[in-house]
C-alpha positions in Angstrom: -14.9 -9.9 12.6 -12.2 -11.6 14.3 -10.3 -8.7 16.2 -6.6 -10.0 15.2 -4.8 -12.9 13.4 -3.0 -14.6 15.8 0.8 -15.7 14.5 4.2 -15.5 15.4 6.8 -14.1 13.3 7.4 -18.1 12.4 4.2 -18.7 11.4 4.4 -16.3 9.1 7.3 -17.0 6.6 5.0 -18.8 4.2 5.8 -20.6 1.0 6.3 -18.2 -2.1 3.1 -17.5 -3.6 1.1 -19.8 -6.8 2.4 -19.8 -10.1 -0.4 -18.9 -12.5 -1.9 -22.4 -14.0 -1.8 -23.4 -16.8 -5.8 -24.1 -17.8 -8.5 -22.5 -20.4 -10.3 -19.6 -19.3 -13.4 -20.3 -17.5 -16.5 -18.5 -18.0 -17.6 -15.3 -15.2 -19.8 -15.9 -12.4 -22.5 -13.5 -12.2 -22.8 -10.9 -9.7 -23.5 -12.5 -6.3 -22.8 -15.9 -7.1 -20.8 -18.5 -5.4 -17.0 -20.2 -7.3 -18.1 -23.5 -6.6 -18.9 -24.3 -9.8 -16.3 -22.4 -11.4 -13.7 -24.5 -12.9 -10.5 -22.3 -12.9 -11.0 -21.2 -9.7 -11.2 -25.0 -8.4 -8.5 -26.2 -10.8 -6.8 -23.3 -8.3 -8.0 -24.4 -5.1 -6.7 -28.3 -5.4 -3.3 -26.6 -6.6 -2.9 -24.5 -3.9 -3.4 -27.3 -1.6 -1.3 -29.4 -2.8 1.4 -27.1 -2.8 1.0 -25.7 1.0 -0.2 -29.4 2.1 -3.6 -27.8 2.9 -6.6 -29.9 3.3 -8.3 -29.7 -0.4 -12.3 -29.8 0.9 -10.9 -26.6 3.1 -9.6 -24.8 0.6 -12.5 -25.5 -1.8 -14.8 -24.6 0.7 -13.2 -21.1 1.3 -13.1 -19.7 -2.7 -16.4 -22.0 -3.1 -18.3 -19.5 -1.0 -17.2 -16.1 -1.7 -19.1 -14.5 -3.8 -18.5 -12.2 -7.0 -18.2 -8.6 -6.5 -19.0 -6.3 -9.6 -17.9 -2.9 -7.5 -14.9 -4.5 -7.1 -14.0 -5.1 -10.4 -15.2 -1.5 -11.0 -13.5 0.0 -8.7 -9.8 -1.5 -9.9 -10.3 0.3 -12.9 -7.5 2.8 -13.5 -10.0 6.7 -14.3 -11.4 7.8 -17.9 -7.7 8.7 -19.6 -7.6 12.3 -20.3 -8.9 13.2 -16.4 -7.0 15.7 -15.4 -5.3 15.1 -11.6 -5.1 18.1 -9.4 -2.4 17.6 -6.6 -4.2 20.4 -4.3 -8.0 19.0 -4.4 -5.5 15.5 -3.5 -3.9 17.2 -0.8 -7.2 19.1 0.4 -8.7 15.2 0.6 -6.3 14.5 3.9 -4.5 17.8 4.9 -7.9 18.5 6.6 -9.5 19.6 10.1 -10.6 15.7 11.1 -7.8 14.1 9.9 -5.5 16.7 11.3 -7.1 16.2 14.9 -7.2 13.1 14.9 -3.9 12.9 14.3 -2.4 14.9 16.7 -4.5 12.4 19.3 -2.8 9.1 17.5 0.3 11.1 18.3 -0.1 12.0 21.7 -1.8 9.0 23.0 1.2 6.5 20.8 3.8 9.0 21.5 5.8 6.3 23.2 5.3 3.7 20.9 6.0 6.0 17.6 9.2 7.1 19.3 10.3 3.4 19.8 9.7 2.7 16.0 11.8 5.4 14.9 14.8 4.0 17.5 14.5 0.5 16.0 13.8 1.5 12.1 15.2 5.0 11.9 11.5 5.9 10.5 10.0 9.1 11.5 7.0 8.9 13.6 5.5 11.8 11.2 5.7 9.1 8.1 4.0 6.6 10.3 1.4 8.9 11.7 1.1 10.6 8.1 0.4 6.9 6.5 -1.7 5.5 9.0 -4.1 8.7 8.6 -4.1 9.1 5.2 -5.0 5.1 4.7 -7.8 4.6 7.4 -7.9 8.0 9.3 -6.4 6.2 12.5 -8.6 2.7 12.3 -12.0 4.9 11.9 -12.2 3.5 8.2 -11.2 -0.2 7.5 -13.0 -1.5 4.7 -16.0 -3.0 4.2 -15.6 -5.7 1.5 -15.1 -9.0 2.9 -11.5 -9.9 2.0 -12.1 -13.3 0.3 -14.5 -12.3 -1.9 -12.9 -9.6 -3.4 -9.8 -11.6 -3.7 -11.2 -14.5 -5.0 -13.5 -12.0 -7.8 -10.4 -10.1 -8.9 -8.5 -13.7 -9.1 -10.5 -15.1 -11.6 -12.6 -12.5 -13.2 -10.4 -9.6 -13.3 -11.9 -7.1 -15.6 -10.1 -7.8 -19.5 -10.5 -4.4 -20.4 -7.9 -3.5 -18.1 -4.8 -2.1 -19.2 -2.6 -4.7 -17.7 -5.5 -7.8 -16.9 -3.5 -11.0 -16.7 -0.4 -9.4 -14.6 -3.1 -8.2 -12.0 -4.8 -11.2 -12.0 -2.3 -13.6 -11.3 -0.8 -10.8 -8.6 -4.8 -11.0 -6.7 -4.0 -15.2 -7.4 -0.9 -14.9 -5.4 -2.7 -12.4 -2.5 -5.3 -15.3 -2.0 -3.3 -17.9 -2.1 -1.1 -16.1 1.3 -4.4 -15.2 2.5 -5.7 -18.5 2.6 -2.5 -19.6 4.2 -2.5 -16.8 6.9 -5.7 -17.4 8.1 -5.4 -21.4 7.9 -2.9 -20.9 10.3 -3.5 -18.3 12.8 -7.3 -20.9 12.8 -9.2 -18.0 11.6 -12.2 -17.9 9.7 -11.3 -16.3 6.3 -15.1 -15.8 5.5 -14.7 -12.9 8.9 -11.9 -10.3 7.8 -13.4 -7.4 6.2 -11.2 -4.8 4.5 -10.9 -3.0 0.9 -12.1 -3.6 -1.9 -8.6 -5.0 -3.2 -8.2 -7.2 -0.3 -6.5 -4.5 2.1 -6.6 -4.9 5.9 -6.2 -3.1 9.0 -5.2 0.0 10.0 -2.5 0.0 7.7 -4.0 -1.5 4.9 -1.5 -4.2 4.2 -2.6 -6.7 1.5 -1.8 -10.6 2.5 1.1 -11.1 1.4 2.8 -8.0 2.9 1.0 -8.9 6.2 3.1 -12.3 6.3 6.0 -10.4 5.5 6.2 -7.0 7.5 3.5 -7.2 10.0 5.5 -7.7 13.6 4.2 -8.1 17.2 5.6 -4.2 18.5 3.9 -4.4 21.5 4.8 -7.5 22.5 1.9 -9.7 23.2 2.5 -12.6 21.3 0.3 -11.9 18.3 0.3 -9.7 15.2 -3.2 -7.8 15.8 -3.4 -4.9 12.6 -6.8 -4.5 13.6 -6.8 -3.4 17.2 -3.4 -3.1 18.6 -2.3 0.2 17.1 1.1 -0.1 18.6 1.5 -2.8 16.5 0.5 -1.0 13.6 3.1 1.2 14.0 5.9 -0.7 14.4 4.6 -2.9 11.1 4.7 0.4 8.9 8.1 1.7 10.2 9.4 -1.7 9.5 7.6 -2.2 6.2 9.6 1.0 5.0 12.7 -0.2 6.6 12.6 -3.0 5.1 12.0 -1.1 1.5 15.6 0.8 1.9 14.5 3.9 4.4 17.6 6.1 4.7 17.6 7.4 8.1 18.3 11.1 8.4 17.5 11.7 4.3 14.7 13.9 3.6 12.4 13.0 1.3 12.6 15.3 -1.6 14.1 19.3 -1.7 11.9 22.4 -3.8 13.0 22.8 -7.2 12.9 25.6 -9.6 12.1 24.9 -13.1 12.0 27.2 -16.3 10.0 25.2 -18.7 11.8 27.3 -21.3 15.3 26.1 -20.4 14.5 22.9 -18.7 15.4 19.5 -20.6 12.3 18.4 -19.4 11.6 15.4 -21.1 15.3 13.9 -20.1 13.9 14.7 -16.2 11.3 13.4 -16.6 11.8 10.2 -18.6 13.3 8.4 -14.9 9.7 8.8 -13.9 10.4 9.1 -9.8 13.5 6.7 -9.7 15.9 9.0 -8.5 18.1 9.2 -11.6 20.6 11.9 -11.3 23.2 13.6 -9.2 22.3 16.6 -8.6 24.7 18.1 -10.9 23.4 16.7 -13.3 20.2 17.8 -12.3 20.6 21.3 -12.4 22.2 20.7 -15.5 19.3 19.8 -17.2 17.7 23.0 -15.6 16.0 22.0 -12.9 16.9 24.7 -9.7 17.7 23.6 -6.5 18.5 25.4 -2.8 21.9 24.8 -1.2 20.7 22.0 1.0 19.8 19.7 -2.3 23.4 20.7 -3.8 24.7 18.1 -1.3 22.3 15.8 -1.5 24.9 12.5 -1.2 22.5 10.6 -3.6 20.2 10.3 -6.6 16.9 13.0 -7.1 14.2 12.7 -9.3 11.8 15.3 -10.5 8.8 14.4 -8.8 5.5 16.2 -11.4 2.4 17.2 -9.8 -0.9 18.0 -12.0 -2.8 20.4 -11.0 -5.5 20.5 -13.0 -5.5 23.5 -15.4 -3.2 25.3 -13.0 0.8 25.1 -13.1 2.0 21.9 -12.0 4.0 21.3 -9.1 7.1 19.7 -8.4 9.7 18.6 -6.0 13.4 16.5 -6.4 12.1 14.0 -4.8 15.3 11.6 -3.2 15.8 7.7 -2.7 13.5 7.9 0.3 10.7 9.8 -1.1 10.7 6.5 -4.0 10.8 4.7 -0.8 7.5 6.2 0.2 6.0 5.2 -3.1 6.4 1.5 -2.7 3.9 1.6 0.2 1.7 2.9 -2.9 2.8 3.7 -6.2 1.8 7.1 -6.6 3.7 10.5 -6.5 0.2 12.0 -5.3 -0.1 9.6 -2.2 3.9 9.8 -1.1 3.4 13.8 -0.9 0.1 13.5 0.9 1.8 11.0 3.8 4.4 13.1 4.0 2.8 16.4 4.3 0.2 15.4 6.1 2.6 13.5 9.3 4.6 17.2 9.0 1.1 19.4 9.3 0.4 17.0 12.9 3.8 16.7 13.9 4.3 21.2 13.2 1.0 21.1 15.5 2.7 19.2 18.4 5.2 22.1 19.0 3.6 24.8 21.2 
């Protein structure tokens, strides 16, 4: 696998993603088959080459060699309805001894880069460390799917049974365009790169569009390397959060007490995790805050975490909690990242 993409920030400023092409649907290819005879895929390749000023034969060859991955199709489907979520079980997957020790070593090894990222972007080192630990266990689990295969499969054979099939297929066509443009400019063979079943790459598991927009050369060696430069990874994660509106010094959440008998749960949960309530209006609806939360200068959201058949957990999420969910749109993910980073930070202290 190619160890890095040779890109400067200027080279990463690519054109917007592709619009959905108007065409009749093509029949799906079978598991392991290539897309060189797939009409929609080849039409997309021709259109992409024209818009991006790329060699049409190169683009068609890249997309045509991709192989359908049924496993990727299965993995993008949502879990069966009615399957209860369990925050305690989810948390235990990440706040565990091996990940904690790996995170401690990572922090101790890269303390200087973490301090620099925090000073530059205002994003706490604990959050950066938490993200990298949850995503890939500090580079140990980068994914073994060919990125080209996953993106082409999900762009042209996204499962129709998915509730948002059309929108998700369009998303992956856009990511495929970003990926091919990115690798072409970098002089990298697209088929050489491996990542997750959804096409995410490197230690921070950036999708191609995120690599283009947020990945940076933080170690100053003239290239962006999210596969083998932990310093670039640190800077890129911090830059990502800063671009999504991270507010330095603001907590991600506060404790909250809920009395289900008196709290207006329907109103409190209606905005989901989008901060929508002032502390006063939050409490007026029956959510009890501590002294620090009552003085929060912005809006709050009631974040609900299911625990299977056990009572649910709640926190009052701030604007910064919402920013963390822009990395992965899940409150469970956000809490795991936050708590992993905090636990590792506590281990640093004597």
